[in-house]
DSSP file (Angstrom, degrees, kcal/mol; ACC not computed):
  #  RESIDUE AA STRUCTURE BP1 BP2  ACC     N-H-->O    O-->H-N    N-H-->O    O-->H-N    TCO  KAPPA ALPHA  PHI   PSI    X-CA   Y-CA   Z-CA
    1    1 A M              0   0    0      0, 0.0     2,-0.0     0, 0.0     0, 0.0   0.000 360.0 360.0 360.0 132.6    0.0    0.0    0.0
    2    2 A T     >  -     0   0    0      1,-0.1     4,-2.1     4,-0.0     5,-0.1  -0.274 360.0-109.6 -74.2 165.3    1.4    3.4   -0.9
    3    3 A L  H  > S+     0   0    0      1,-0.2     4,-2.4     2,-0.2     5,-0.2   0.890 120.4  53.9 -61.7 -39.8    1.7    6.2    1.5
    4    4 A A  H  > S+     0   0    0      1,-0.2     4,-2.2     2,-0.2    -1,-0.2   0.900 108.4  49.3 -62.1 -41.0   -1.1    8.1   -0.2
    5    5 A E  H  > S+     0   0    0      2,-0.2     4,-2.6     1,-0.2    -1,-0.2   0.878 109.2  52.7 -65.9 -37.4   -3.4    5.0    0.2
    6    6 A Q  H  X S+     0   0    0     -4,-2.1     4,-2.4     2,-0.2    -2,-0.2   0.921 110.1  47.7 -63.9 -43.5   -2.5    4.8    3.8
    7    7 A F  H  X S+     0   0    0     -4,-2.4     4,-2.4     2,-0.2    -2,-0.2   0.897 111.7  51.0 -63.3 -39.9   -3.4    8.5    4.4
    8    8 A R  H  X S+     0   0    0     -4,-2.2     4,-2.4     2,-0.2    -2,-0.2   0.934 110.6  48.0 -63.0 -46.4   -6.6    7.9    2.5
    9    9 A Q  H  X S+     0   0    0     -4,-2.6     4,-2.3     1,-0.2    -2,-0.2   0.902 111.7  50.1 -60.9 -42.3   -7.5    4.9    4.6
   10   10 A Q  H  X S+     0   0    0     -4,-2.4     4,-2.5     1,-0.2    -1,-0.2   0.908 110.6  50.2 -63.8 -41.2   -6.7    6.8    7.8
   11   11 A G  H  X S+     0   0    0     -4,-2.4     4,-2.3     2,-0.2    -2,-0.2   0.893 110.2  49.7 -63.8 -40.5   -8.9    9.7    6.7
   12   12 A L  H  X S+     0   0    0     -4,-2.4     4,-2.2     2,-0.2    -1,-0.2   0.906 111.3  49.2 -64.5 -41.4  -11.8    7.4    5.9
   13   13 A K  H  X S+     0   0    0     -4,-2.3     4,-2.3     2,-0.2    -2,-0.2   0.929 111.9  47.9 -63.9 -45.2  -11.5    5.8    9.3
   14   14 A E  H  X S+     0   0    0     -4,-2.5     4,-2.5     1,-0.2    -2,-0.2   0.890 111.3  50.9 -64.3 -39.0  -11.4    9.1   11.1
   15   15 A G  H  X S+     0   0    0     -4,-2.3     4,-2.3     2,-0.2    -1,-0.2   0.896 109.7  50.3 -64.1 -40.2  -14.4   10.3    9.2
   16   16 A S  H  X S+     0   0    0     -4,-2.2     4,-2.2     2,-0.2    -2,-0.2   0.909 111.3  48.2 -64.5 -42.6  -16.3    7.2   10.1
   17   17 A L  H  X S+     0   0    0     -4,-2.3     4,-2.7     2,-0.2     5,-0.2   0.911 110.4  51.8 -64.0 -42.5  -15.5    7.7   13.7
   18   18 A D  H  X S+     0   0    0     -4,-2.5     4,-2.4     1,-0.2    -2,-0.2   0.914 111.0  47.5 -61.1 -42.8  -16.5   11.3   13.6
   19   19 A R  H  X S+     0   0    0     -4,-2.3     4,-2.2     2,-0.2    -1,-0.2   0.907 112.5  49.2 -65.0 -41.4  -19.9   10.4   12.1
   20   20 A A  H  X S+     0   0    0     -4,-2.2     4,-1.9     2,-0.2    -2,-0.2   0.913 111.8  48.3 -65.4 -42.8  -20.5    7.7   14.6
   21   21 A R  H  X S+     0   0    0     -4,-2.7     4,-2.5     1,-0.2     5,-0.2   0.934 111.4  50.4 -62.0 -45.2  -19.6   10.0   17.5
   22   22 A S  H  X S+     0   0    0     -4,-2.4     4,-2.9     1,-0.2     5,-0.2   0.882 107.4  54.3 -60.6 -39.2  -21.9   12.7   16.2
   23   23 A S  H  X S+     0   0    0     -4,-2.2     4,-2.1     2,-0.2    -1,-0.2   0.910 110.1  46.3 -62.3 -42.6  -24.7   10.2   15.8
   24   24 A V  H  X S+     0   0    0     -4,-1.9     4,-2.1     2,-0.2    -2,-0.2   0.953 116.2  44.0 -64.1 -49.6  -24.4    9.2   19.5
   25   25 A L  H  X S+     0   0    0     -4,-2.5     4,-2.4     1,-0.2    -2,-0.2   0.873 112.6  52.4 -66.9 -37.2  -24.3   12.8   20.7
   26   26 A D  H  X S+     0   0    0     -4,-2.9     4,-2.5    -5,-0.2    -1,-0.2   0.919 108.8  50.3 -63.2 -43.5  -27.1   13.9   18.4
   27   27 A A  H  X S+     0   0    0     -4,-2.1     4,-2.2    -5,-0.2    -2,-0.2   0.911 112.0  47.8 -62.0 -42.1  -29.4   11.1   19.7
   28   28 A L  H  X S+     0   0    0     -4,-2.1     4,-3.0     1,-0.2     5,-0.3   0.904 111.4  50.4 -64.9 -40.5  -28.6   12.1   23.3
   29   29 A Q  H  X S+     0   0    0     -4,-2.4     4,-1.9     1,-0.2    -2,-0.2   0.896 111.1  48.2 -66.3 -39.6  -29.2   15.8   22.6
   30   30 A V  H  < S+     0   0    0     -4,-2.5    -1,-0.2     2,-0.2    -2,-0.2   0.917 118.2  41.5 -64.7 -42.7  -32.6   15.0   20.9
   31   31 A R  H  < S+     0   0    0     -4,-2.2    -2,-0.2    -5,-0.2    -1,-0.2   0.902 133.8  16.8 -71.7 -42.0  -33.6   12.8   23.8
   32   32 A F  H  < S-     0   0    0     -4,-3.0     2,-2.0    -5,-0.2    -3,-0.2   0.335  89.4-131.2-121.5   5.1  -32.4   14.9   26.7
   33   33 A E  S  < S+     0   0    0     -4,-1.9     2,-0.3    -5,-0.3    -4,-0.1  -0.176  85.7  44.4  72.1 -43.7  -31.8   18.4   25.3
   34   34 A T        -     0   0    0     -2,-2.0    -2,-0.0    -6,-0.2    -3,-0.0  -0.950  67.8-149.0-129.2 152.6  -28.3   18.7   26.8
   35   35 A V        -     0   0    0     -2,-0.3    -6,-0.1     4,-0.0     5,-0.0  -0.979  28.2-119.9-119.9 119.4  -25.4   16.3   27.0
   36   36 A P     >  -     0   0    0      0, 0.0     4,-2.5     0, 0.0     3,-0.5  -0.237  22.3-119.8 -57.5 145.4  -23.1   16.7   30.0
   37   37 A E  H  > S+     0   0    0      1,-0.2     4,-2.9     2,-0.2     5,-0.2   0.858 111.6  57.0 -56.2 -38.7  -19.5   17.5   29.2
   38   38 A G  H  > S+     0   0    0      2,-0.2     4,-2.0     1,-0.2    -1,-0.2   0.893 109.4  44.7 -62.7 -39.8  -18.2   14.3   30.8
   39   39 A I  H  > S+     0   0    0     -3,-0.5     4,-2.6     2,-0.2     5,-0.2   0.924 113.6  50.2 -69.6 -44.0  -20.4   12.1   28.7
   40   40 A A  H  X S+     0   0    0     -4,-2.5     4,-2.6     1,-0.2    -2,-0.2   0.919 111.5  48.9 -59.9 -43.4  -19.5   14.1   25.5
   41   41 A D  H  X S+     0   0    0     -4,-2.9     4,-1.0    -5,-0.2    -1,-0.2   0.913 110.8  50.2 -62.3 -42.8  -15.8   13.8   26.4
   42   42 A A  H >< S+     0   0    0     -4,-2.0     3,-0.6    -5,-0.2     4,-0.4   0.926 112.7  46.2 -62.4 -44.8  -16.2   10.0   27.0
   43   43 A V  H >< S+     0   0    0     -4,-2.6     3,-1.4     1,-0.2    -2,-0.2   0.918 110.2  53.8 -63.4 -43.2  -18.0    9.5   23.6
   44   44 A N  H 3< S+     0   0    0     -4,-2.6    -1,-0.2     1,-0.3    -2,-0.2   0.662 105.2  55.3 -68.3 -15.2  -15.4   11.6   21.8
   45   45 A N  T << S+     0   0    0     -4,-1.0     2,-0.3    -3,-0.6    -1,-0.3   0.492  81.9 106.4 -93.9  -4.6  -12.6    9.5   23.2
   46   46 A I    <   -     0   0    0     -3,-1.4   -25,-0.1    -4,-0.4    -3,-0.0  -0.599  42.6-179.1 -78.0 133.5  -14.0    6.2   21.9
   47   47 A T        +     0   0    0     -2,-0.3     2,-0.6     1,-0.0    -1,-0.1   0.201  53.8  93.0-116.8  13.0  -12.0    4.9   18.9
   48   48 A D     >  -     0   0    0      1,-0.1     4,-2.0   -31,-0.1     5,-0.2  -0.934  56.4-161.2-112.7 113.5  -14.1    1.7   18.2
   49   49 A T  H  > S+     0   0    0     -2,-0.6     4,-2.2     1,-0.2     5,-0.1   0.838  92.4  56.6 -64.9 -32.1  -16.9    2.1   15.6
   50   50 A A  H  > S+     0   0    0      2,-0.2     4,-2.0     1,-0.2    -1,-0.2   0.914 107.7  48.0 -64.5 -41.5  -18.6   -1.0   16.9
   51   51 A K  H  > S+     0   0    0      1,-0.2     4,-2.3     2,-0.2    -2,-0.2   0.902 111.1  51.0 -64.0 -41.2  -18.8    0.4   20.4
   52   52 A L  H  X S+     0   0    0     -4,-2.0     4,-2.1     2,-0.2    -2,-0.2   0.869 107.3  53.5 -65.1 -36.4  -20.1    3.7   19.0
   53   53 A T  H  X S+     0   0    0     -4,-2.2     4,-1.8     2,-0.2    -1,-0.2   0.920 110.4  46.8 -62.6 -44.1  -22.8    1.8   17.1
   54   54 A E  H  X S+     0   0    0     -4,-2.0     4,-2.3     1,-0.2    -2,-0.2   0.885 111.4  51.5 -65.3 -38.5  -23.9    0.1   20.3
   55   55 A L  H  X S+     0   0    0     -4,-2.3     4,-2.7     2,-0.2    -1,-0.2   0.842 105.4  55.9 -67.9 -32.5  -23.9    3.4   22.2
   56   56 A H  H  X S+     0   0    0     -4,-2.1     4,-1.4     2,-0.2    -1,-0.2   0.933 109.2  46.6 -63.7 -44.5  -26.0    4.9   19.5
   57   57 A K  H  X S+     0   0    0     -4,-1.8     4,-1.9     1,-0.2     3,-0.2   0.913 112.9  49.8 -61.7 -42.7  -28.6    2.2   20.0
   58   58 A L  H  X S+     0   0    0     -4,-2.3     4,-3.1     1,-0.2    -2,-0.2   0.896 105.4  57.1 -63.3 -40.5  -28.3    2.7   23.8
   59   59 A A  H  < S+     0   0    0     -4,-2.7    -1,-0.2     1,-0.2    -2,-0.2   0.836 109.9  45.7 -60.1 -32.8  -28.8    6.5   23.4
   60   60 A I  H  < S+     0   0    0     -4,-1.4    -1,-0.2    -3,-0.2    -2,-0.2   0.862 121.6  36.2 -76.7 -37.1  -32.1    5.8   21.6
   61   61 A R  H  < S+     0   0    0     -4,-1.9    -2,-0.2    -5,-0.1    -3,-0.2   0.751  90.0 103.8 -90.7 -26.3  -33.3    3.2   24.2
   62   62 A C     <  -     0   0    0     -4,-3.1     3,-0.1    -5,-0.2     4,-0.0  -0.152  58.5-147.9 -65.7 154.2  -32.1    4.5   27.5
   63   63 A T  S    S+     0   0    0      1,-0.2     2,-0.3     2,-0.0    -1,-0.1   0.579  76.9  12.2 -97.0 -11.8  -34.5    6.2   29.9
   64   64 A S  S  > S-     0   0    0      1,-0.1     4,-1.9     0, 0.0    -1,-0.2  -0.982  74.1-108.8-156.3 163.9  -32.0    8.6   31.4
   65   65 A L  H  > S+     0   0    0     -2,-0.3     4,-2.9     1,-0.2     5,-0.2   0.821 119.3  58.9 -65.2 -29.9  -28.5   10.0   31.0
   66   66 A E  H  > S+     0   0    0      2,-0.2     4,-2.0     1,-0.2    -1,-0.2   0.907 104.0  50.1 -64.9 -41.3  -27.5    8.0   34.0
   67   67 A D  H  > S+     0   0    0      2,-0.2     4,-0.9     1,-0.2    -2,-0.2   0.914 112.3  48.0 -61.3 -42.3  -28.5    4.8   32.2
   68   68 A F  H >X S+     0   0    0     -4,-1.9     3,-1.3     1,-0.2     4,-0.5   0.947 109.2  52.1 -63.2 -47.6  -26.5    5.9   29.2
   69   69 A A  H >< S+     0   0    0     -4,-2.9     3,-1.2     1,-0.3    -1,-0.2   0.851 103.5  58.8 -58.7 -34.8  -23.4    6.7   31.3
   70   70 A A  H 3< S+     0   0    0     -4,-2.0    -1,-0.3     1,-0.3    -2,-0.2   0.789 102.7  54.6 -64.7 -26.4  -23.6    3.3   32.9
   71   71 A G  H <<        0   0    0     -3,-1.3    -1,-0.3    -4,-0.9    -2,-0.2   0.524 360.0 360.0 -85.3  -5.9  -23.3    1.8   29.4
   72   72 A L    <<        0   0    0     -3,-1.2    -1,-0.2    -4,-0.5    -2,-0.1   0.509 360.0 360.0 -71.4 360.0  -20.1    3.6   28.7
């Protein structure tokens, strides 16, 4: 793989992570109006897209921000 291809792959991965993080935070904001900074920071530090996908589902199903935080 060329260096250019490696940079492209890294950019695609970072874009995918950014979209997944935004989806989680958007769902929480729609459900609860505000997202505490600690939860936002925790979500923004996750680097596993599978974990973010599960958190997005949790953000939709959870009954409180405390329930969501417990799933982090």
